[in-house]
N, CA, C and O atoms as a Tripos MOL2 file, in Angstrom:
@<TRIPOS>MOLECULE
protein
  272   271    68     0     0
PROTEIN
NO_CHARGES

@<TRIPOS>ATOM
      1 N          33.7920  120.4040   56.5510 N.3       1 MET1
      2 CA         35.0100  119.5620   56.4310 C.3       1 MET1
      3 C          34.8250  118.6070   55.2330 C.2       1 MET1
      4 O          35.8210  118.2950   54.5810 O.2       1 MET1
      5 N          33.5830  118.1150   54.8960 N.am      2 ALA2
      6 CA         33.5130  117.1370   53.8220 C.3       2 ALA2
      7 C          33.6830  117.7320   52.4180 C.2       2 ALA2
      8 O          33.9380  117.0140   51.4500 O.2       2 ALA2
      9 N          33.5240  119.1560   52.3260 N.am      3 ASN3
     10 CA         33.6360  119.7490   51.0230 C.3       3 ASN3
     11 C          35.1090  120.2050   50.8150 C.2       3 ASN3
     12 O          35.4340  120.5640   49.6840 O.2       3 ASN3
     13 N          36.1020  120.2180   51.9060 N.am      4 GLN4
     14 CA         37.3630  120.5140   51.7060 C.3       4 GLN4
     15 C          38.2810  119.3610   51.1750 C.2       4 GLN4
     16 O          38.1880  118.2380   51.6700 O.2       4 GLN4
     17 N          39.1220  119.6210   50.2200 N.am      5 PRO5
     18 CA         39.9520  118.4170   49.6840 C.3       5 PRO5
     19 C          41.0190  118.1360   50.7950 C.2       5 PRO5
     20 O          41.4930  119.0010   51.5310 O.2       5 PRO5
     21 N          41.3160  116.8620   50.8110 N.am      6 ASN6
     22 CA         42.2530  116.3170   51.7590 C.3       6 ASN6
     23 C          43.6010  116.7530   51.2240 C.2       6 ASN6
     24 O          43.9830  116.4360   50.0970 O.2       6 ASN6
     25 N          44.2940  117.4700   52.0430 N.am      7 SER7
     26 CA         45.5250  118.0700   51.5830 C.3       7 SER7
     27 C          46.6380  116.9690   51.4720 C.2       7 SER7
     28 O          47.6580  117.1530   50.8090 O.2       7 SER7
     29 N          46.3780  115.8070   52.1660 N.am      8 VAL8
     30 CA         47.4740  114.8120   52.0580 C.3       8 VAL8
     31 C          47.3340  114.1540   50.6100 C.2       8 VAL8
     32 O          48.3870  113.7260   50.1370 O.2       8 VAL8
     33 N          46.3600  114.0360   49.9630 N.am      9 PHE9
     34 CA         46.1270  113.5020   48.6580 C.3       9 PHE9
     35 C          46.0980  114.4920   47.5260 C.2       9 PHE9
     36 O          46.3540  114.1660   46.3670 O.2       9 PHE9
     37 N          45.7820  115.6890   47.8930 N.am     10 ALA10
     38 CA         45.7320  116.6460   46.7820 C.3      10 ALA10
     39 C          47.0550  117.1220   46.2510 C.2      10 ALA10
     40 O          47.8970  117.6010   47.0110 O.2      10 ALA10
     41 N          47.2600  116.9920   44.8940 N.am     11 ALA11
     42 CA         48.4350  117.4140   44.3270 C.3      11 ALA11
     43 C          48.4150  118.8690   44.1000 C.2      11 ALA11
     44 O          47.3490  119.4530   43.9040 O.2      11 ALA11
     45 N          49.6330  119.5250   44.1200 N.am     12 PRO12
     46 CA         49.6510  120.9820   43.9210 C.3      12 PRO12
     47 C          49.3570  121.1500   42.3460 C.2      12 PRO12
     48 O          49.6730  120.3060   41.5080 O.2      12 PRO12
     49 N          48.7500  122.2820   42.0880 N.am     13 LYS13
     50 CA         48.3070  122.6070   40.8190 C.3      13 LYS13
     51 C          49.4890  122.6860   39.8320 C.2      13 LYS13
     52 O          49.3710  122.2730   38.6790 O.2      13 LYS13
     53 N          50.6140  123.2160   40.2990 N.am     14 SER14
     54 CA         51.7460  123.3530   39.2730 C.3      14 SER14
     55 C          52.4010  121.9800   39.0120 C.2      14 SER14
     56 O          53.1420  121.8230   38.0410 O.2      14 SER14
     57 N          52.1400  121.0380   39.8390 N.am     15 ASP15
     58 CA         52.8620  119.6580   39.6540 C.3      15 ASP15
     59 C          52.0800  118.9090   38.5590 C.2      15 ASP15
     60 O          50.8530  118.8050   38.5540 O.2      15 ASP15
     61 N          52.8980  118.4080   37.6490 N.am     16 SER16
     62 CA         52.2930  117.4790   36.6250 C.3      16 SER16
     63 C          52.5080  116.0950   37.0360 C.2      16 SER16
     64 O          53.2810  115.7810   37.9410 O.2      16 SER16
     65 N          51.8550  115.3270   36.4000 N.am     17 ALA17
     66 CA         51.8140  113.8390   36.7280 C.3      17 ALA17
     67 C          53.2110  113.2580   36.6210 C.2      17 ALA17
     68 O          53.7210  112.4810   37.4280 O.2      17 ALA17
     69 N          53.7750  113.7510   35.4860 N.am     18 PHE18
     70 CA         55.1880  113.2920   35.0400 C.3      18 PHE18
     71 C          56.1150  113.7070   36.2550 C.2      18 PHE18
     72 O          56.8260  112.8670   36.8080 O.2      18 PHE18
     73 N          56.0840  114.9720   36.6310 N.am     19 GLY19
     74 CA         56.8580  115.3760   37.7900 C.3      19 GLY19
     75 C          56.7500  114.5650   39.0040 C.2      19 GLY19
     76 O          57.7230  114.1800   39.6530 O.2      19 GLY19
     77 N          55.4330  114.3030   39.3030 N.am     20 ARG20
     78 CA         55.1840  113.5600   40.5040 C.3      20 ARG20
     79 C          55.7570  112.3260   40.3720 C.2      20 ARG20
     80 O          56.3980  111.9260   41.3450 O.2      20 ARG20
     81 N          55.6750  111.5240   39.2710 N.am     21 ALA21
     82 CA         56.2160  110.2620   38.9530 C.3      21 ALA21
     83 C          57.6900  110.1520   39.1390 C.2      21 ALA21
     84 O          58.2050  109.1490   39.6350 O.2      21 ALA21
     85 N          58.4190  111.2740   38.7040 N.am     22 GLN22
     86 CA         59.8060  111.3510   38.7600 C.3      22 GLN22
     87 C          60.3050  111.4770   40.1510 C.2      22 GLN22
     88 O          61.3970  111.0230   40.4930 O.2      22 GLN22
     89 N          59.4120  112.1600   41.0290 N.am     23 ASN23
     90 CA         59.7720  112.2160   42.4390 C.3      23 ASN23
     91 C          59.4700  111.1050   43.3000 C.2      23 ASN23
     92 O          59.9870  111.0640   44.4170 O.2      23 ASN23
     93 N          58.6630  110.1670   42.8940 N.am     24 ASN24
     94 CA         58.1990  109.0240   43.5060 C.3      24 ASN24
     95 C          59.3060  107.8800   43.5380 C.2      24 ASN24
     96 O          59.6700  107.2960   42.5170 O.2      24 ASN24
     97 N          59.8330  107.6020   44.8780 N.am     25 PRO25
     98 CA         60.8670  106.4760   44.8720 C.3      25 PRO25
     99 C          60.5390  105.1750   44.2210 C.2      25 PRO25
    100 O          61.3510  104.4890   43.6000 O.2      25 PRO25
    101 N          59.2280  104.8810   44.4230 N.am     26 GLN26
    102 CA         58.7590  103.5190   43.8310 C.3      26 GLN26
    103 C          58.8170  103.6430   42.3880 C.2      26 GLN26
    104 O          59.2520  102.6670   41.7770 O.2      26 GLN26
    105 N          58.4860  104.5800   41.7870 N.am     27 VAL27
    106 CA         58.6210  104.8320   40.2170 C.3      27 VAL27
    107 C          60.0430  104.8830   39.8010 C.2      27 VAL27
    108 O          60.3880  104.3280   38.7580 O.2      27 VAL27
    109 N          60.9620  105.5680   40.6160 N.am     28 GLN28
    110 CA         62.3370  105.5100   40.2150 C.3      28 GLN28
    111 C          62.8730  104.0610   40.3460 C.2      28 GLN28
    112 O          63.6100  103.6740   39.4400 O.2      28 GLN28
    113 N          62.6010  103.2400   41.3340 N.am     29 GLN29
    114 CA         63.0480  101.9330   41.4970 C.3      29 GLN29
    115 C          62.5320  101.0390   40.3100 C.2      29 GLN29
    116 O          63.2700  100.1930   39.8040 O.2      29 GLN29
    117 N          61.1940  101.2590   39.8640 N.am     30 MET30
    118 CA         60.7040  100.5220   38.8270 C.3      30 MET30
    119 C          61.4760  100.8050   37.4930 C.2      30 MET30
    120 O          61.8070   99.9080   36.7170 O.2      30 MET30
    121 N          61.7200  102.0690   37.3070 N.am     31 GLN31
    122 CA         62.4390  102.4530   36.1260 C.3      31 GLN31
    123 C          63.8660  101.9200   36.2420 C.2      31 GLN31
    124 O          64.4360  101.5430   35.2180 O.2      31 GLN31
    125 N          64.4450  101.8700   37.3640 N.am     32 GLN32
    126 CA         65.8620  101.3080   37.4480 C.3      32 GLN32
    127 C          65.7920   99.7810   37.1600 C.2      32 GLN32
    128 O          66.6270   99.2210   36.4510 O.2      32 GLN32
    129 N          64.7900   99.1650   37.7270 N.am     33 SER33
    130 CA         64.5580   97.7920   37.3910 C.3      33 SER33
    131 C          64.4460   97.4640   35.8660 C.2      33 SER33
    132 O          65.1300   96.6080   35.3050 O.2      33 SER33
    133 N          63.5950   98.1680   35.3220 N.am     34 ALA34
    134 CA         63.2720   98.0820   33.9000 C.3      34 ALA34
    135 C          64.5860   98.3460   33.0280 C.2      34 ALA34
    136 O          64.8050   97.6660   32.0250 O.2      34 ALA34
    137 N          65.3790   99.2760   33.4120 N.am     35 GLU35
    138 CA         66.6850   99.5120   32.7390 C.3      35 GLU35
    139 C          67.6630   98.2910   33.0120 C.2      35 GLU35
    140 O          68.3690   97.8200   32.1210 O.2      35 GLU35
    141 N          67.6500   97.8800   34.1440 N.am     36 ASP36
    142 CA         68.6180   96.6880   34.3920 C.3      36 ASP36
    143 C          68.0930   95.5210   33.7210 C.2      36 ASP36
    144 O          68.9170   94.7010   33.3140 O.2      36 ASP36
    145 N          66.7440   95.2850   33.5190 N.am     37 ALA37
    146 CA         66.2620   94.1540   32.6950 C.3      37 ALA37
    147 C          66.7630   94.3250   31.2690 C.2      37 ALA37
    148 O          67.2910   93.4000   30.6510 O.2      37 ALA37
    149 N          66.5760   95.5610   30.7650 N.am     38 LEU38
    150 CA         66.9980   95.6640   29.4670 C.3      38 LEU38
    151 C          68.5530   95.3900   29.2820 C.2      38 LEU38
    152 O          68.9900   94.7200   28.3460 O.2      38 LEU38
    153 N          69.2760   95.9210   30.1750 N.am     39 ASN39
    154 CA         70.7760   95.7910   30.1180 C.3      39 ASN39
    155 C          71.0880   94.1630   30.1590 C.2      39 ASN39
    156 O          71.9690   93.6590   29.4630 O.2      39 ASN39
    157 N          70.3790   93.5260   30.9260 N.am     40 PHE40
    158 CA         70.5400   91.9480   31.0910 C.3      40 PHE40
    159 C          70.0730   91.2650   29.6330 C.2      40 PHE40
    160 O          70.7100   90.3540   29.1040 O.2      40 PHE40
    161 N          68.9590   91.8040   29.1190 N.am     41 GLN41
    162 CA         68.5360   91.2000   27.8090 C.3      41 GLN41
    163 C          69.6310   91.4800   26.7660 C.2      41 GLN41
    164 O          69.9290   90.5980   25.9590 O.2      41 GLN41
    165 N          70.2410   92.6800   26.7560 N.am     42 LEU42
    166 CA         71.3570   93.0910   25.8070 C.3      42 LEU42
    167 C          72.5750   92.0640   25.9100 C.2      42 LEU42
    168 O          73.1640   91.5080   24.9830 O.2      42 LEU42
    169 N          72.8090   91.9550   27.3590 N.am     43 TRP43
    170 CA         74.1200   91.0790   27.5850 C.3      43 TRP43
    171 C          73.7440   89.6130   27.0470 C.2      43 TRP43
    172 O          74.5750   88.9840   26.3910 O.2      43 TRP43
    173 N          72.6040   89.1330   27.3060 N.am     44 VAL44
    174 CA         72.3150   87.7040   26.9010 C.3      44 VAL44
    175 C          72.2540   87.6090   25.4400 C.2      44 VAL44
    176 O          72.7010   86.6060   24.8840 O.2      44 VAL44
    177 N          71.7150   88.6110   24.7470 N.am     45 SER45
    178 CA         71.7830   88.6400   23.3750 C.3      45 SER45
    179 C          73.1520   88.5980   22.8180 C.2      45 SER45
    180 O          73.3720   87.8660   21.8530 O.2      45 SER45
    181 N          74.1270   89.3440   23.3590 N.am     46 LYS46
    182 CA         75.5400   89.2770   23.0240 C.3      46 LYS46
    183 C          76.1050   88.0640   23.1750 C.2      46 LYS46
    184 O          76.7420   87.5570   22.2520 O.2      46 LYS46
    185 N          75.9350   87.4420   24.3870 N.am     47 GLN47
    186 CA         76.3710   86.1320   24.6710 C.3      47 GLN47
    187 C          75.8840   85.0600   23.6080 C.2      47 GLN47
    188 O          76.6900   84.3190   23.0450 O.2      47 GLN47
    189 N          74.6090   85.0230   23.3820 N.am     48 ALA48
    190 CA         73.9960   84.0520   22.3960 C.3      48 ALA48
    191 C          74.7100   84.3750   20.9960 C.2      48 ALA48
    192 O          75.0950   83.4290   20.3090 O.2      48 ALA48
    193 N          74.8750   85.5600   20.6080 N.am     49 HIS49
    194 CA         75.6480   85.9150   19.3320 C.3      49 HIS49
    195 C          77.0420   85.2950   19.3170 C.2      49 HIS49
    196 O          77.4470   84.7000   18.3190 O.2      49 HIS49
    197 N          77.7820   85.4330   20.4300 N.am     50 SER50
    198 CA         79.0340   85.0210   20.5590 C.3      50 SER50
    199 C          79.0930   83.4240   20.4970 C.2      50 SER50
    200 O          79.9760   82.8050   19.9030 O.2      50 SER50
    201 N          78.0650   82.8660   21.1710 N.am     51 LEU51
    202 CA         78.1810   81.4550   21.2580 C.3      51 LEU51
    203 C          77.7750   80.8680   19.7380 C.2      51 LEU51
    204 O          78.3670   79.8860   19.2910 O.2      51 LEU51
    205 N          76.8620   81.4540   19.0830 N.am     52 SER52
    206 CA         76.5160   80.9590   17.7760 C.3      52 SER52
    207 C          77.7740   81.1100   16.8410 C.2      52 SER52
    208 O          78.0320   80.2090   16.0430 O.2      52 SER52
    209 N          78.6230   82.3270   16.9340 N.am     53 ARG53
    210 CA         79.7830   82.3440   16.1730 C.3      53 ARG53
    211 C          80.8070   81.2610   16.5980 C.2      53 ARG53
    212 O          81.4970   80.7100   15.7400 O.2      53 ARG53
    213 N          80.9080   80.9680   17.8340 N.am     54 LEU54
    214 CA         81.8770   79.8890   18.2320 C.3      54 LEU54
    215 C          81.4210   78.5490   17.6490 C.2      54 LEU54
    216 O          82.2270   77.7480   17.1760 O.2      54 LEU54
    217 N          79.9760   78.3080   17.7030 N.am     55 LYS55
    218 CA         79.5590   77.0350   17.0360 C.3      55 LYS55
    219 C          79.9460   76.8930   15.5780 C.2      55 LYS55
    220 O          80.3820   75.8320   15.1340 O.2      55 LYS55
    221 N          79.7740   78.0110   14.8200 N.am     56 VAL56
    222 CA         80.1010   77.9730   13.4220 C.3      56 VAL56
    223 C          81.5450   77.7600   13.2220 C.2      56 VAL56
    224 O          81.9450   76.9890   12.3500 O.2      56 VAL56
    225 N          82.3930   78.4500   14.0390 N.am     57 PHE57
    226 CA         83.8330   78.2600   13.9260 C.3      57 PHE57
    227 C          84.2180   76.8340   14.3090 C.2      57 PHE57
    228 O          85.0730   76.2260   13.6650 O.2      57 PHE57
    229 N          83.5710   76.2840   15.3880 N.am     58 HIS58
    230 CA         83.7870   74.9840   15.6990 C.3      58 HIS58
    231 C          83.5850   73.8450   14.5860 C.2      58 HIS58
    232 O          84.3370   72.8970   14.3570 O.2      58 HIS58
    233 N          82.4210   74.1670   13.9770 N.am     59 SER59
    234 CA         81.9550   73.1970   13.0140 C.3      59 SER59
    235 C          82.8710   73.3320   11.7320 C.2      59 SER59
    236 O          83.1360   72.3340   11.0620 O.2      59 SER59
    237 N          83.3630   74.6230   11.3960 N.am     60 MET60
    238 CA         84.3110   74.7330   10.3040 C.3      60 MET60
    239 C          85.6460   74.0770   10.6030 C.2      60 MET60
    240 O          86.2240   73.4100    9.7460 O.2      60 MET60
    241 N          86.1800   74.2850   11.9310 N.am     61 ALA61
    242 CA         87.3650   73.7160   12.2300 C.3      61 ALA61
    243 C          87.1540   72.0110   12.3050 C.2      61 ALA61
    244 O          88.0200   71.2610   11.8550 O.2      61 ALA61
    245 N          86.2740   71.6520   12.7430 N.am     62 LYS62
    246 CA         85.9320   70.1400   12.7180 C.3      62 LYS62
    247 C          86.0340   69.6020   11.2730 C.2      62 LYS62
    248 O          86.7790   68.6550   11.0200 O.2      62 LYS62
    249 N          85.3190   70.1790   10.3680 N.am     63 SER63
    250 CA         85.1480   69.8090    9.0230 C.3      63 SER63
    251 C          86.6820   69.7520    8.3440 C.2      63 SER63
    252 O          87.0690   68.8050    7.6600 O.2      63 SER63
    253 N          87.4010   70.8190    8.6280 N.am     64 ILE64
    254 CA         88.8090   71.0190    8.0170 C.3      64 ILE64
    255 C          89.6800   69.8530    8.7290 C.2      64 ILE64
    256 O          90.5260   69.2560    8.0640 O.2      64 ILE64
    257 N          89.4830   69.5730    9.9430 N.am     65 ASN65
    258 CA         90.2480   68.5890   10.6860 C.3      65 ASN65
    259 C          89.8460   67.2440   10.2460 C.2      65 ASN65
    260 O          90.7310   66.3890   10.2440 O.2      65 ASN65
    261 N          88.6000   66.8950    9.8520 N.am     66 ASP66
    262 CA         88.0510   65.6890    9.3740 C.3      66 ASP66
    263 C          88.6930   65.3860    8.0320 C.2      66 ASP66
    264 O          89.0240   64.2270    7.7800 O.2      66 ASP66
    265 N          88.8940   66.4120    7.1160 N.am     67 GLN67
    266 CA         89.4160   66.3020    5.7890 C.3      67 GLN67
    267 C          90.8710   65.9000    5.8320 C.2      67 GLN67
    268 O          91.3020   65.2480    4.8810 O.2      67 GLN67
    269 N          91.6580   66.2100    6.8060 N.am     68 GLN68
    270 CA         93.0170   65.9950    6.9100 C.3      68 GLN68
    271 C          93.2850   64.5970    7.1560 C.2      68 GLN68
    272 O          94.4450   64.2030    7.2800 O.2      68 GLN68
@<TRIPOS>BOND
     1     1     2 1
     2     2     3 1
     3     3     4 2
     4     3     5 am
     5     5     6 1
     6     6     7 1
     7     7     8 2
     8     7     9 am
     9     9    10 1
    10    10    11 1
    11    11    12 2
    12    11    13 am
    13    13    14 1
    14    14    15 1
    15    15    16 2
    16    15    17 am
    17    17    18 1
    18    18    19 1
    19    19    20 2
    20    19    21 am
    21    21    22 1
    22    22    23 1
    23    23    24 2
    24    23    25 am
    25    25    26 1
    26    26    27 1
    27    27    28 2
    28    27    29 am
    29    29    30 1
    30    30    31 1
    31    31    32 2
    32    31    33 am
    33    33    34 1
    34    34    35 1
    35    35    36 2
    36    35    37 am
    37    37    38 1
    38    38    39 1
    39    39    40 2
    40    39    41 am
    41    41    42 1
    42    42    43 1
    43    43    44 2
    44    43    45 am
    45    45    46 1
    46    46    47 1
    47    47    48 2
    48    47    49 am
    49    49    50 1
    50    50    51 1
    51    51    52 2
    52    51    53 am
    53    53    54 1
    54    54    55 1
    55    55    56 2
    56    55    57 am
    57    57    58 1
    58    58    59 1
    59    59    60 2
    60    59    61 am
    61    61    62 1
    62    62    63 1
    63    63    64 2
    64    63    65 am
    65    65    66 1
    66    66    67 1
    67    67    68 2
    68    67    69 am
    69    69    70 1
    70    70    71 1
    71    71    72 2
    72    71    73 am
    73    73    74 1
    74    74    75 1
    75    75    76 2
    76    75    77 am
    77    77    78 1
    78    78    79 1
    79    79    80 2
    80    79    81 am
    81    81    82 1
    82    82    83 1
    83    83    84 2
    84    83    85 am
    85    85    86 1
    86    86    87 1
    87    87    88 2
    88    87    89 am
    89    89    90 1
    90    90    91 1
    91    91    92 2
    92    91    93 am
    93    93    94 1
    94    94    95 1
    95    95    96 2
    96    95    97 am
    97    97    98 1
    98    98    99 1
    99    99   100 2
   100    99   101 am
   101   101   102 1
   102   102   103 1
   103   103   104 2
   104   103   105 am
   105   105   106 1
   106   106   107 1
   107   107   108 2
   108   107   109 am
   109   109   110 1
   110   110   111 1
   111   111   112 2
   112   111   113 am
   113   113   114 1
   114   114   115 1
   115   115   116 2
   116   115   117 am
   117   117   118 1
   118   118   119 1
   119   119   120 2
   120   119   121 am
   121   121   122 1
   122   122   123 1
   123   123   124 2
   124   123   125 am
   125   125   126 1
   126   126   127 1
   127   127   128 2
   128   127   129 am
   129   129   130 1
   130   130   131 1
   131   131   132 2
   132   131   133 am
   133   133   134 1
   134   134   135 1
   135   135   136 2
   136   135   137 am
   137   137   138 1
   138   138   139 1
   139   139   140 2
   140   139   141 am
   141   141   142 1
   142   142   143 1
   143   143   144 2
   144   143   145 am
   145   145   146 1
   146   146   147 1
   147   147   148 2
   148   147   149 am
   149   149   150 1
   150   150   151 1
   151   151   152 2
   152   151   153 am
   153   153   154 1
   154   154   155 1
   155   155   156 2
   156   155   157 am
   157   157   158 1
   158   158   159 1
   159   159   160 2
   160   159   161 am
   161   161   162 1
   162   162   163 1
   163   163   164 2
   164   163   165 am
   165   165   166 1
   166   166   167 1
   167   167   168 2
   168   167   169 am
   169   169   170 1
   170   170   171 1
   171   171   172 2
   172   171   173 am
   173   173   174 1
   174   174   175 1
   175   175   176 2
   176   175   177 am
   177   177   178 1
   178   178   179 1
   179   179   180 2
   180   179   181 am
   181   181   182 1
   182   182   183 1
   183   183   184 2
   184   183   185 am
   185   185   186 1
   186   186   187 1
   187   187   188 2
   188   187   189 am
   189   189   190 1
   190   190   191 1
   191   191   192 2
   192   191   193 am
   193   193   194 1
   194   194   195 1
   195   195   196 2
   196   195   197 am
   197   197   198 1
   198   198   199 1
   199   199   200 2
   200   199   201 am
   201   201   202 1
   202   202   203 1
   203   203   204 2
   204   203   205 am
   205   205   206 1
   206   206   207 1
   207   207   208 2
   208   207   209 am
   209   209   210 1
   210   210   211 1
   211   211   212 2
   212   211   213 am
   213   213   214 1
   214   214   215 1
   215   215   216 2
   216   215   217 am
   217   217   218 1
   218   218   219 1
   219   219   220 2
   220   219   221 am
   221   221   222 1
   222   222   223 1
   223   223   224 2
   224   223   225 am
   225   225   226 1
   226   226   227 1
   227   227   228 2
   228   227   229 am
   229   229   230 1
   230   230   231 1
   231   231   232 2
   232   231   233 am
   233   233   234 1
   234   234   235 1
   235   235   236 2
   236   235   237 am
   237   237   238 1
   238   238   239 1
   239   239   240 2
   240   239   241 am
   241   241   242 1
   242   242   243 1
   243   243   244 2
   244   243   245 am
   245   245   246 1
   246   246   247 1
   247   247   248 2
   248   247   249 am
   249   249   250 1
   250   250   251 1
   251   251   252 2
   252   251   253 am
   253   253   254 1
   254   254   255 1
   255   255   256 2
   256   255   257 am
   257   257   258 1
   258   258   259 1
   259   259   260 2
   260   259   261 am
   261   261   262 1
   262   262   263 1
   263   263   264 2
   264   263   265 am
   265   265   266 1
   266   266   267 1
   267   267   268 2
   268   267   269 am
   269   269   270 1
   270   270   271 1
   271   271   272 2
@<TRIPOS>SUBSTRUCTURE
     1 MET1         2 RESIDUE 1 A MET
     2 ALA2         6 RESIDUE 1 A ALA
     3 ASN3        10 RESIDUE 1 A ASN
     4 GLN4        14 RESIDUE 1 A GLN
     5 PRO5        18 RESIDUE 1 A PRO
     6 ASN6        22 RESIDUE 1 A ASN
     7 SER7        26 RESIDUE 1 A SER
     8 VAL8        30 RESIDUE 1 A VAL
     9 PHE9        34 RESIDUE 1 A PHE
    10 ALA10       38 RESIDUE 1 A ALA
    11 ALA11       42 RESIDUE 1 A ALA
    12 PRO12       46 RESIDUE 1 A PRO
    13 LYS13       50 RESIDUE 1 A LYS
    14 SER14       54 RESIDUE 1 A SER
    15 ASP15       58 RESIDUE 1 A ASP
    16 SER16       62 RESIDUE 1 A SER
    17 ALA17       66 RESIDUE 1 A ALA
    18 PHE18       70 RESIDUE 1 A PHE
    19 GLY19       74 RESIDUE 1 A GLY
    20 ARG20       78 RESIDUE 1 A ARG
    21 ALA21       82 RESIDUE 1 A ALA
    22 GLN22       86 RESIDUE 1 A GLN
    23 ASN23       90 RESIDUE 1 A ASN
    24 ASN24       94 RESIDUE 1 A ASN
    25 PRO25       98 RESIDUE 1 A PRO
    26 GLN26      102 RESIDUE 1 A GLN
    27 VAL27      106 RESIDUE 1 A VAL
    28 GLN28      110 RESIDUE 1 A GLN
    29 GLN29      114 RESIDUE 1 A GLN
    30 MET30      118 RESIDUE 1 A MET
    31 GLN31      122 RESIDUE 1 A GLN
    32 GLN32      126 RESIDUE 1 A GLN
    33 SER33      130 RESIDUE 1 A SER
    34 ALA34      134 RESIDUE 1 A ALA
    35 GLU35      138 RESIDUE 1 A GLU
    36 ASP36      142 RESIDUE 1 A ASP
    37 ALA37      146 RESIDUE 1 A ALA
    38 LEU38      150 RESIDUE 1 A LEU
    39 ASN39      154 RESIDUE 1 A ASN
    40 PHE40      158 RESIDUE 1 A PHE
    41 GLN41      162 RESIDUE 1 A GLN
    42 LEU42      166 RESIDUE 1 A LEU
    43 TRP43      170 RESIDUE 1 A TRP
    44 VAL44      174 RESIDUE 1 A VAL
    45 SER45      178 RESIDUE 1 A SER
    46 LYS46      182 RESIDUE 1 A LYS
    47 GLN47      186 RESIDUE 1 A GLN
    48 ALA48      190 RESIDUE 1 A ALA
    49 HIS49      194 RESIDUE 1 A HIS
    50 SER50      198 RESIDUE 1 A SER
    51 LEU51      202 RESIDUE 1 A LEU
    52 SER52      206 RESIDUE 1 A SER
    53 ARG53      210 RESIDUE 1 A ARG
    54 LEU54      214 RESIDUE 1 A LEU
    55 LYS55      218 RESIDUE 1 A LYS
    56 VAL56      222 RESIDUE 1 A VAL
    57 PHE57      226 RESIDUE 1 A PHE
    58 HIS58      230 RESIDUE 1 A HIS
    59 SER59      234 RESIDUE 1 A SER
    60 MET60      238 RESIDUE 1 A MET
    61 ALA61      242 RESIDUE 1 A ALA
    62 LYS62      246 RESIDUE 1 A LYS
    63 SER63      250 RESIDUE 1 A SER
    64 ILE64      254 RESIDUE 1 A ILE
    65 ASN65      258 RESIDUE 1 A ASN
    66 ASP66      262 RESIDUE 1 A ASP
    67 GLN67      266 RESIDUE 1 A GLN
    68 GLN68      270 RESIDUE 1 A GLN
């Protein structure tokens, strides 16, 4: 019995590590979390860009208003 591999932990020979990872719910959850994090970073970047454009517009409008 000590020489036989434990069937619970032994992977099928045709299964690749990538295939096992794709079928693992924990790996799928981590991948989804990483994708959500990237989407959030993209959203924050867009918001920061919009805010900086608004600040430039505000300063331009203020300088024009101050000249009048």
